[in-house]
C-alpha positions as CSV (number, residue, x, y, z in Angstrom):
1,X,63.5,117.1,102.7
2,X,62.8,120.1,100.5
3,X,61.6,123.1,101.5
4,X,59.0,124.6,99.2
5,X,57.5,128.1,101.2
6,X,58.9,129.9,103.8
7,X,56.0,128.6,106.3
8,X,56.7,124.9,105.4
9,X,60.6,125.0,106.1
10,X,61.3,122.4,108.4
11,X,64.2,122.6,111.0
12,X,66.5,119.5,110.2
13,X,69.5,118.1,111.2
14,X,72.3,116.8,108.8
15,X,72.3,113.3,110.1
16,X,69.1,112.3,109.6
17,X,69.2,110.1,112.2
18,X,65.9,107.8,111.8
19,X,67.2,104.7,114.2
20,X,64.2,105.3,117.1
21,X,61.6,105.4,114.5
22,X,62.7,102.8,113.2
23,X,62.5,100.7,117.0
24,X,59.3,102.0,117.0
25,X,57.8,101.1,114.1
26,X,59.4,97.5,113.7
27,X,57.0,95.6,116.1
28,X,54.1,96.7,114.1
29,X,55.5,96.0,111.0
30,X,56.1,92.2,111.7
31,X,52.4,92.6,113.0
32,X,51.0,93.2,110.1
33,X,53.3,91.4,107.6
34,X,50.8,88.6,107.2
35,X,48.2,90.0,106.5
36,X,50.2,92.2,104.1
37,X,51.3,89.1,102.1
38,X,48.1,88.2,101.3
39,X,46.7,91.3,100.5
40,X,49.9,92.1,98.1
41,X,48.9,89.0,96.5
42,X,45.4,89.9,96.0
43,X,46.6,93.2,95.0
44,X,49.1,92.0,92.0
45,X,46.1,89.8,90.5
46,X,44.5,91.8,88.4
47,X,41.1,89.6,87.6
48,X,40.9,89.1,91.6
49,X,41.0,93.4,92.0
50,X,37.9,93.1,90.2
51,X,36.1,90.7,92.3
52,X,33.5,92.5,94.6
53,X,34.6,90.4,98.2
54,X,38.4,91.3,97.2
55,X,37.4,94.7,96.7
56,X,35.7,94.3,100.2
57,X,38.5,93.0,101.9
58,X,41.1,95.8,100.3
59,X,38.7,98.2,101.4
60,X,38.4,97.1,105.5
61,X,41.9,96.0,105.0
62,X,44.0,98.3,107.9
63,X,45.9,100.9,105.9
64,X,49.6,100.0,105.1
65,X,50.9,103.7,104.3
66,X,48.5,107.1,105.2
67,X,50.4,108.8,101.8
68,X,49.0,106.1,98.9
69,X,46.4,104.6,100.8
70,X,42.8,106.4,102.8
71,X,43.3,105.7,106.3
72,X,39.4,104.7,106.4
73,X,36.7,103.2,103.8
74,X,35.9,106.7,102.2
75,X,32.6,107.9,100.1
76,X,32.8,108.8,96.4
77,X,35.6,111.3,95.8
78,X,34.2,114.8,96.0
79,X,34.5,116.3,92.5
80,X,37.4,118.8,93.6
81,X,39.3,115.4,94.0
82,X,38.2,113.7,90.9
83,X,40.8,115.1,89.0
84,X,41.5,113.9,85.7
85,X,44.5,114.6,83.2
86,X,43.4,114.5,80.3
87,X,43.5,112.3,77.0
88,X,46.3,109.8,77.8
89,X,48.7,109.0,74.8
90,X,49.2,105.6,76.4
91,X,45.6,104.5,76.8
92,X,46.5,101.1,77.6
93,X,48.8,102.0,80.7
94,X,47.9,101.2,83.8
95,X,49.0,100.3,87.3
96,X,48.3,96.6,86.8
97,X,50.6,96.3,84.1
98,X,53.6,96.1,87.4
99,X,54.2,93.9,89.6
100,X,55.3,96.4,92.3
101,X,58.5,94.8,93.9
102,X,59.8,97.0,96.5
103,X,59.7,100.7,98.0
104,X,62.9,102.4,97.2
105,X,62.8,105.8,97.7
106,X,59.8,108.2,99.3
107,X,58.9,112.0,99.3
108,X,56.2,114.2,99.9
109,X,53.7,112.9,97.6
110,X,54.3,109.3,97.4
111,X,56.8,106.4,96.7
112,X,58.9,105.0,94.3
113,X,58.8,101.4,93.9
114,X,61.1,99.2,91.8
115,X,58.5,97.2,89.3
116,X,58.7,94.7,86.6
117,X,56.5,95.1,83.8
118,X,54.7,91.8,83.4
119,X,54.6,92.0,79.4
120,X,58.2,92.5,78.3
121,X,60.2,91.7,81.9
122,X,61.6,94.6,81.8
123,X,62.8,96.7,85.6
124,X,61.4,100.2,86.1
125,X,61.4,102.9,88.9
126,X,57.7,103.8,89.2
127,X,56.8,107.3,90.9
128,X,53.9,107.1,92.3
129,X,52.2,110.3,93.6
130,X,48.8,111.0,95.8
131,X,46.7,113.8,94.0
132,X,45.4,114.5,97.0
133,X,48.4,115.3,98.8
134,X,49.8,117.5,95.7
135,X,46.5,119.8,95.6
136,X,46.4,120.2,99.4
137,X,49.6,122.0,99.3
138,X,48.8,123.6,95.9
139,X,51.8,121.9,94.1
140,X,50.0,120.9,90.7
141,X,52.1,123.4,88.6
142,X,55.9,121.9,90.2
143,X,53.9,118.5,89.3
144,X,53.6,119.6,85.7
145,X,57.1,121.0,85.5
146,X,58.8,118.4,86.7
147,X,57.3,116.2,83.8
148,X,57.9,118.7,81.6
149,X,61.4,118.2,82.4
150,X,61.5,114.7,82.4
151,X,60.1,115.0,78.8
152,X,62.8,116.8,77.4
153,X,65.9,114.9,79.5
154,X,66.0,111.9,77.0
155,X,69.4,112.9,75.2
156,X,71.5,113.9,78.2
157,X,73.4,110.5,79.8
158,X,73.4,112.1,83.2
159,X,69.8,112.7,83.8
160,X,67.1,110.4,84.4
161,X,64.7,109.2,81.4
162,X,61.6,109.3,81.6
163,X,59.5,106.1,79.2
164,X,56.0,107.6,79.6
165,X,53.1,108.4,82.2
166,X,50.0,107.6,83.5
167,X,47.1,108.4,85.9
168,X,44.1,107.1,87.9
169,X,41.7,108.9,89.6
170,X,44.1,109.5,92.8
171,X,47.6,108.8,91.5
172,X,49.9,110.3,89.2
173,X,52.5,107.2,87.6
174,X,56.2,107.9,86.5
175,X,58.0,105.0,84.6
176,X,61.6,105.8,85.1
177,X,64.8,104.8,84.5
178,X,65.3,101.9,86.7
179,X,69.0,103.1,88.9
180,X,70.5,101.1,91.6
181,X,73.8,102.1,92.2
182,X,72.2,104.1,95.2
183,X,72.3,107.9,95.7
184,X,75.6,109.9,96.2
185,X,74.1,110.8,99.6
186,X,74.2,107.3,100.9
187,X,77.9,106.7,100.0
188,X,78.9,109.7,101.4
189,X,77.3,109.0,104.3
190,X,79.7,105.3,104.8
191,X,83.1,107.0,103.3
192,X,82.7,110.4,105.0
193,X,84.0,112.1,102.3
194,X,85.7,111.3,98.6
195,X,89.2,112.1,97.5
196,X,89.5,115.0,95.2
197,X,90.1,113.0,91.9
198,X,86.3,110.6,92.5
199,X,84.8,114.1,93.5
200,X,86.0,115.6,90.2
201,X,84.5,113.3,88.2
202,X,81.4,113.4,89.6
203,X,81.0,117.2,89.5
204,X,82.1,117.3,86.1
205,X,78.9,115.1,85.7
206,X,76.8,117.3,87.7
207,X,78.3,120.3,85.7
208,X,77.2,118.7,82.6
209,X,73.7,117.8,83.0
210,X,73.0,121.3,84.7
211,X,75.1,122.7,81.5
212,X,72.7,121.1,79.5
213,X,69.2,121.9,81.4
214,X,70.4,125.9,81.4
215,X,70.9,125.2,78.2
216,X,66.9,124.6,77.9
217,X,66.6,127.7,80.2
218,X,65.7,124.8,82.9
219,X,66.8,126.1,86.7
220,X,67.2,122.9,89.1
221,X,67.3,124.9,92.0
222,X,67.4,121.6,94.3
223,X,71.0,119.8,93.9
224,X,72.2,118.0,96.6
225,X,73.5,114.4,97.4
226,X,70.1,112.7,98.0
227,X,69.4,113.6,93.9
228,X,72.1,112.8,92.5
229,X,72.4,108.5,91.9
230,X,74.9,106.5,90.4
231,X,74.2,103.8,88.0
232,X,75.0,100.6,87.5
233,X,78.7,101.2,85.9
234,X,79.1,104.3,88.7
235,X,78.3,107.4,86.4
236,X,76.2,110.4,88.0
237,X,72.6,110.3,87.4
238,X,70.6,113.6,88.7
239,X,66.7,112.7,89.4
240,X,64.0,114.6,91.4
241,X,63.0,117.8,88.7
242,X,60.2,119.2,90.7
243,X,61.2,122.1,91.7
244,X,63.0,123.3,88.4
245,X,61.9,126.4,86.6
246,X,61.1,126.2,83.3
247,X,61.8,129.0,81.0
248,X,64.4,130.8,82.6
249,X,66.4,133.0,79.7
250,X,70.6,133.5,80.1
251,X,69.8,137.0,82.3
252,X,66.3,135.9,83.8
253,X,65.8,135.4,87.2
254,X,63.2,134.2,89.5
255,X,61.9,134.4,93.1
256,X,60.6,132.2,94.0
257,X,61.6,130.5,97.9
258,X,62.5,126.9,97.5
259,X,65.6,124.4,98.0
260,X,67.2,122.8,100.9
261,X,67.9,124.5,103.9
262,X,72.1,123.1,103.7
263,X,72.0,124.3,100.1
264,X,70.3,127.5,99.7
265,X,72.2,130.2,98.2
266,X,72.6,133.9,99.8
267,X,70.1,134.9,97.6
268,X,67.6,132.9,97.8
269,X,67.8,133.4,101.8
270,X,67.7,137.0,100.9
271,X,64.2,136.7,98.5
272,X,65.9,138.6,96.3
273,X,65.6,137.9,92.6
274,X,67.8,134.6,90.9
275,X,69.2,133.0,88.1
276,X,70.7,130.2,86.9
277,X,74.2,130.6,88.9
278,X,71.8,129.0,91.9
279,X,72.7,126.1,90.2
280,X,76.4,126.3,90.0
281,X,76.2,127.6,94.0
282,X,74.7,124.4,95.1
283,X,77.2,122.7,92.4
284,X,80.0,124.6,95.0
285,X,78.4,123.0,98.2
286,X,78.1,119.9,96.8
287,X,81.5,120.0,96.0
288,X,82.7,121.0,99.0
289,X,80.9,118.4,100.8
290,X,82.3,115.9,98.7
291,X,85.6,116.5,99.9
292,X,85.0,117.6,103.9
293,X,82.1,115.6,104.4
294,X,79.4,118.3,105.0
295,X,78.1,121.0,103.6
296,X,79.6,124.5,103.6
297,X,77.9,126.4,106.3
298,X,76.3,123.5,108.3
299,X,75.2,124.0,111.4
300,X,72.5,121.7,113.3
301,X,70.5,125.0,114.5
302,X,69.4,125.9,111.3
303,X,68.9,129.7,111.9
304,X,72.7,129.6,112.9
305,X,72.9,128.1,109.4
306,X,71.6,130.8,107.3
307,X,73.1,133.2,108.7
308,X,76.5,131.5,108.0
309,X,75.4,131.2,104.9
310,X,74.7,134.8,104.7
311,X,77.8,136.5,106.5
312,X,80.2,133.7,107.5
313,X,83.0,134.1,105.2
314,X,84.3,130.5,103.6
315,X,86.8,128.3,105.4
316,X,89.0,125.4,103.4
317,X,91.3,123.7,105.2
318,X,94.4,123.1,103.5
319,X,93.7,119.8,102.3
320,X,92.5,120.4,99.4
321,X,94.4,121.5,95.8
322,X,94.8,125.2,95.1
323,X,92.6,124.2,91.9
324,X,89.9,122.5,94.5
325,X,89.9,125.9,96.4
326,X,89.7,128.7,93.5
327,X,86.8,126.4,92.5
328,X,85.1,126.5,95.6
329,X,85.6,130.0,96.2
330,X,84.6,131.6,92.7
331,X,81.0,128.9,93.3
332,X,80.4,129.8,96.8
333,X,80.9,133.6,96.0
334,X,77.9,135.1,97.7
335,X,77.4,137.9,95.5
336,X,76.2,135.9,92.4
337,X,77.1,138.5,90.2
338,X,80.6,137.7,90.5
339,X,79.9,134.2,91.2
340,X,81.9,131.2,89.0
341,X,79.5,131.1,85.6
342,X,77.7,134.5,86.1
343,X,78.7,135.3,82.6
344,X,79.2,132.4,80.6
345,X,77.5,129.7,82.7
346,X,78.3,126.4,82.0
347,X,81.9,127.5,79.6
348,X,83.0,129.7,82.8
349,X,83.0,125.7,84.7
350,X,84.5,123.7,81.9
351,X,87.4,125.9,81.4
352,X,88.4,126.0,85.5
353,X,91.8,124.4,86.0
354,X,90.1,122.3,88.7
355,X,88.1,120.3,85.5
356,X,91.5,120.5,83.3
357,X,92.3,116.7,83.3
358,X,88.7,116.0,82.1
359,X,87.8,115.4,78.4
360,X,84.6,116.7,78.2
361,X,83.7,115.3,75.0
362,X,84.6,111.7,76.4
363,X,83.1,112.1,80.0
364,X,79.6,112.8,77.7
365,X,80.5,109.7,76.0
366,X,80.8,107.8,79.4
367,X,83.8,106.8,78.3
368,X,86.1,107.9,81.8
369,X,86.1,104.8,83.8
370,X,84.2,105.4,87.2
371,X,86.5,105.8,89.7
372,X,83.9,103.8,92.1
373,X,81.7,100.9,90.4
374,X,78.4,99.7,92.7
375,X,79.3,96.3,91.6
376,X,75.4,95.5,91.5
377,X,75.1,91.9,90.4
378,X,71.5,93.0,88.7
379,X,68.1,94.7,89.3
380,X,67.4,92.4,92.4
381,X,70.8,94.0,93.7
382,X,69.0,96.3,96.2
383,X,72.3,96.8,98.6
384,X,72.8,100.6,97.6
385,X,69.0,101.3,99.2
386,X,68.4,102.3,102.4
387,X,66.8,99.4,104.1
388,X,64.2,102.1,105.8
389,X,62.9,102.1,102.4
390,X,62.9,98.6,101.3
391,X,62.1,97.0,104.1
392,X,58.8,98.7,103.8
393,X,56.0,96.8,102.6
394,X,54.4,98.0,99.1
395,X,51.3,99.0,99.2
396,X,48.7,97.4,98.4
397,X,46.4,99.8,96.5
398,X,49.4,100.6,94.2
399,X,48.8,98.0,91.8
400,X,44.7,98.0,92.1
401,X,43.5,100.1,89.8
402,X,40.2,99.3,88.6
403,X,39.9,102.9,87.0
404,X,43.0,102.0,84.7
405,X,44.5,104.6,82.9
406,X,41.9,107.8,82.6
407,X,40.2,108.7,79.2
408,X,38.7,112.3,78.6
409,X,35.2,110.4,78.9
410,X,35.8,109.9,82.1
411,X,35.9,113.7,83.2
412,X,33.3,114.4,85.0
413,X,34.3,117.8,87.0
414,X,36.0,120.2,83.8
415,X,39.1,119.7,86.3
416,X,42.2,120.9,84.8
417,X,44.8,120.6,87.7
418,X,46.7,117.8,85.8
419,X,45.7,117.8,82.0
420,X,48.6,117.1,79.5
421,X,50.1,114.9,82.4
422,X,49.6,111.1,80.6
423,X,52.2,110.7,78.0
424,X,53.6,107.8,75.9
425,X,56.7,108.9,73.7
426,X,56.9,108.5,70.1
427,X,58.3,106.1,68.2
428,X,60.7,108.2,66.9
429,X,62.1,108.9,69.7
430,X,63.2,105.2,70.3
431,X,65.4,105.7,66.2
């Protein structure tokens, strides 16, 4: 769970146990499954979706997902809800272009789905966000920032790529690389911790991605195992750029209170201005977790955990190398002006003795064999996704959109909340 503001900050437990909810909802899922299968067949047929009787059925059917469907049939959107993102550079893109197969992730404003494009049979991860939820929490800037950062990721091997984006009257769609090796969090939960060579490999690829973002004056701000994916070969892919901060020069700072509780840097908790070294603190926290199984200052009590981050000395058990110990002490330095990376940024990380076995050119060229192979058999192999997601029915509203992609002509209220969201790459990007 990501913290956006102080008032929204949840009390979290690291175990993220969901068993009780699963037990409660299992019975209801079974009851709805038959009807849901029928609705999905209708929703994935673009011709049927336009039929008035089919639309009536879809409007009257029980909602499958409160985040992506309205709880009750509603009147036409008010002007504040009729948000258009401006003229699309990909005017033909629309939800019915895709066959939505499985839910593979969830967030604050919607879902991530595995989808196959009907025209070319390519698989994508499609992130579908509900405009109404974004506007309610006043998160338009974060969403546009995420889109802007995604556009800059195409040239780095360890950042998820955006193919294009489009919108309908009520939803935003990111068409992303499909990565199915599983979250680092998922693998850590299964194995508890990693041996040092494996942790070093992951930390190096993560550091390379962060260094690239910093070179573009972008601070990531939300590094955590849930945002770190493995691709089908076992390489790191960073995803979810909603908390990125753009235009932070090498000595620039920002002050927004955001991040995830277990990984918040002391300066963020102090509500002091902070800089790109906040990402190196998070790298230290993730490396610590890979080696020890829990974040460095973890407590089930969030207030106690914050006190630990601010005041408790870093404690390192003796079962790691001196190089790893020295790196963790440098990254998890509470004073950001003394933290590793504070003067020369990524260069200081690259030359640290812990990474001496890494040839960085080979790493970025993916010439180093990953220490773990997810062994996926193909796009339909979902073994590394949480069944909590994949067992959930695909909301029937996602692929059924009679309005298709929006154009300038459909702007009725002049709202500019998401103007410029829609994007299609130029042909140069494929050359």
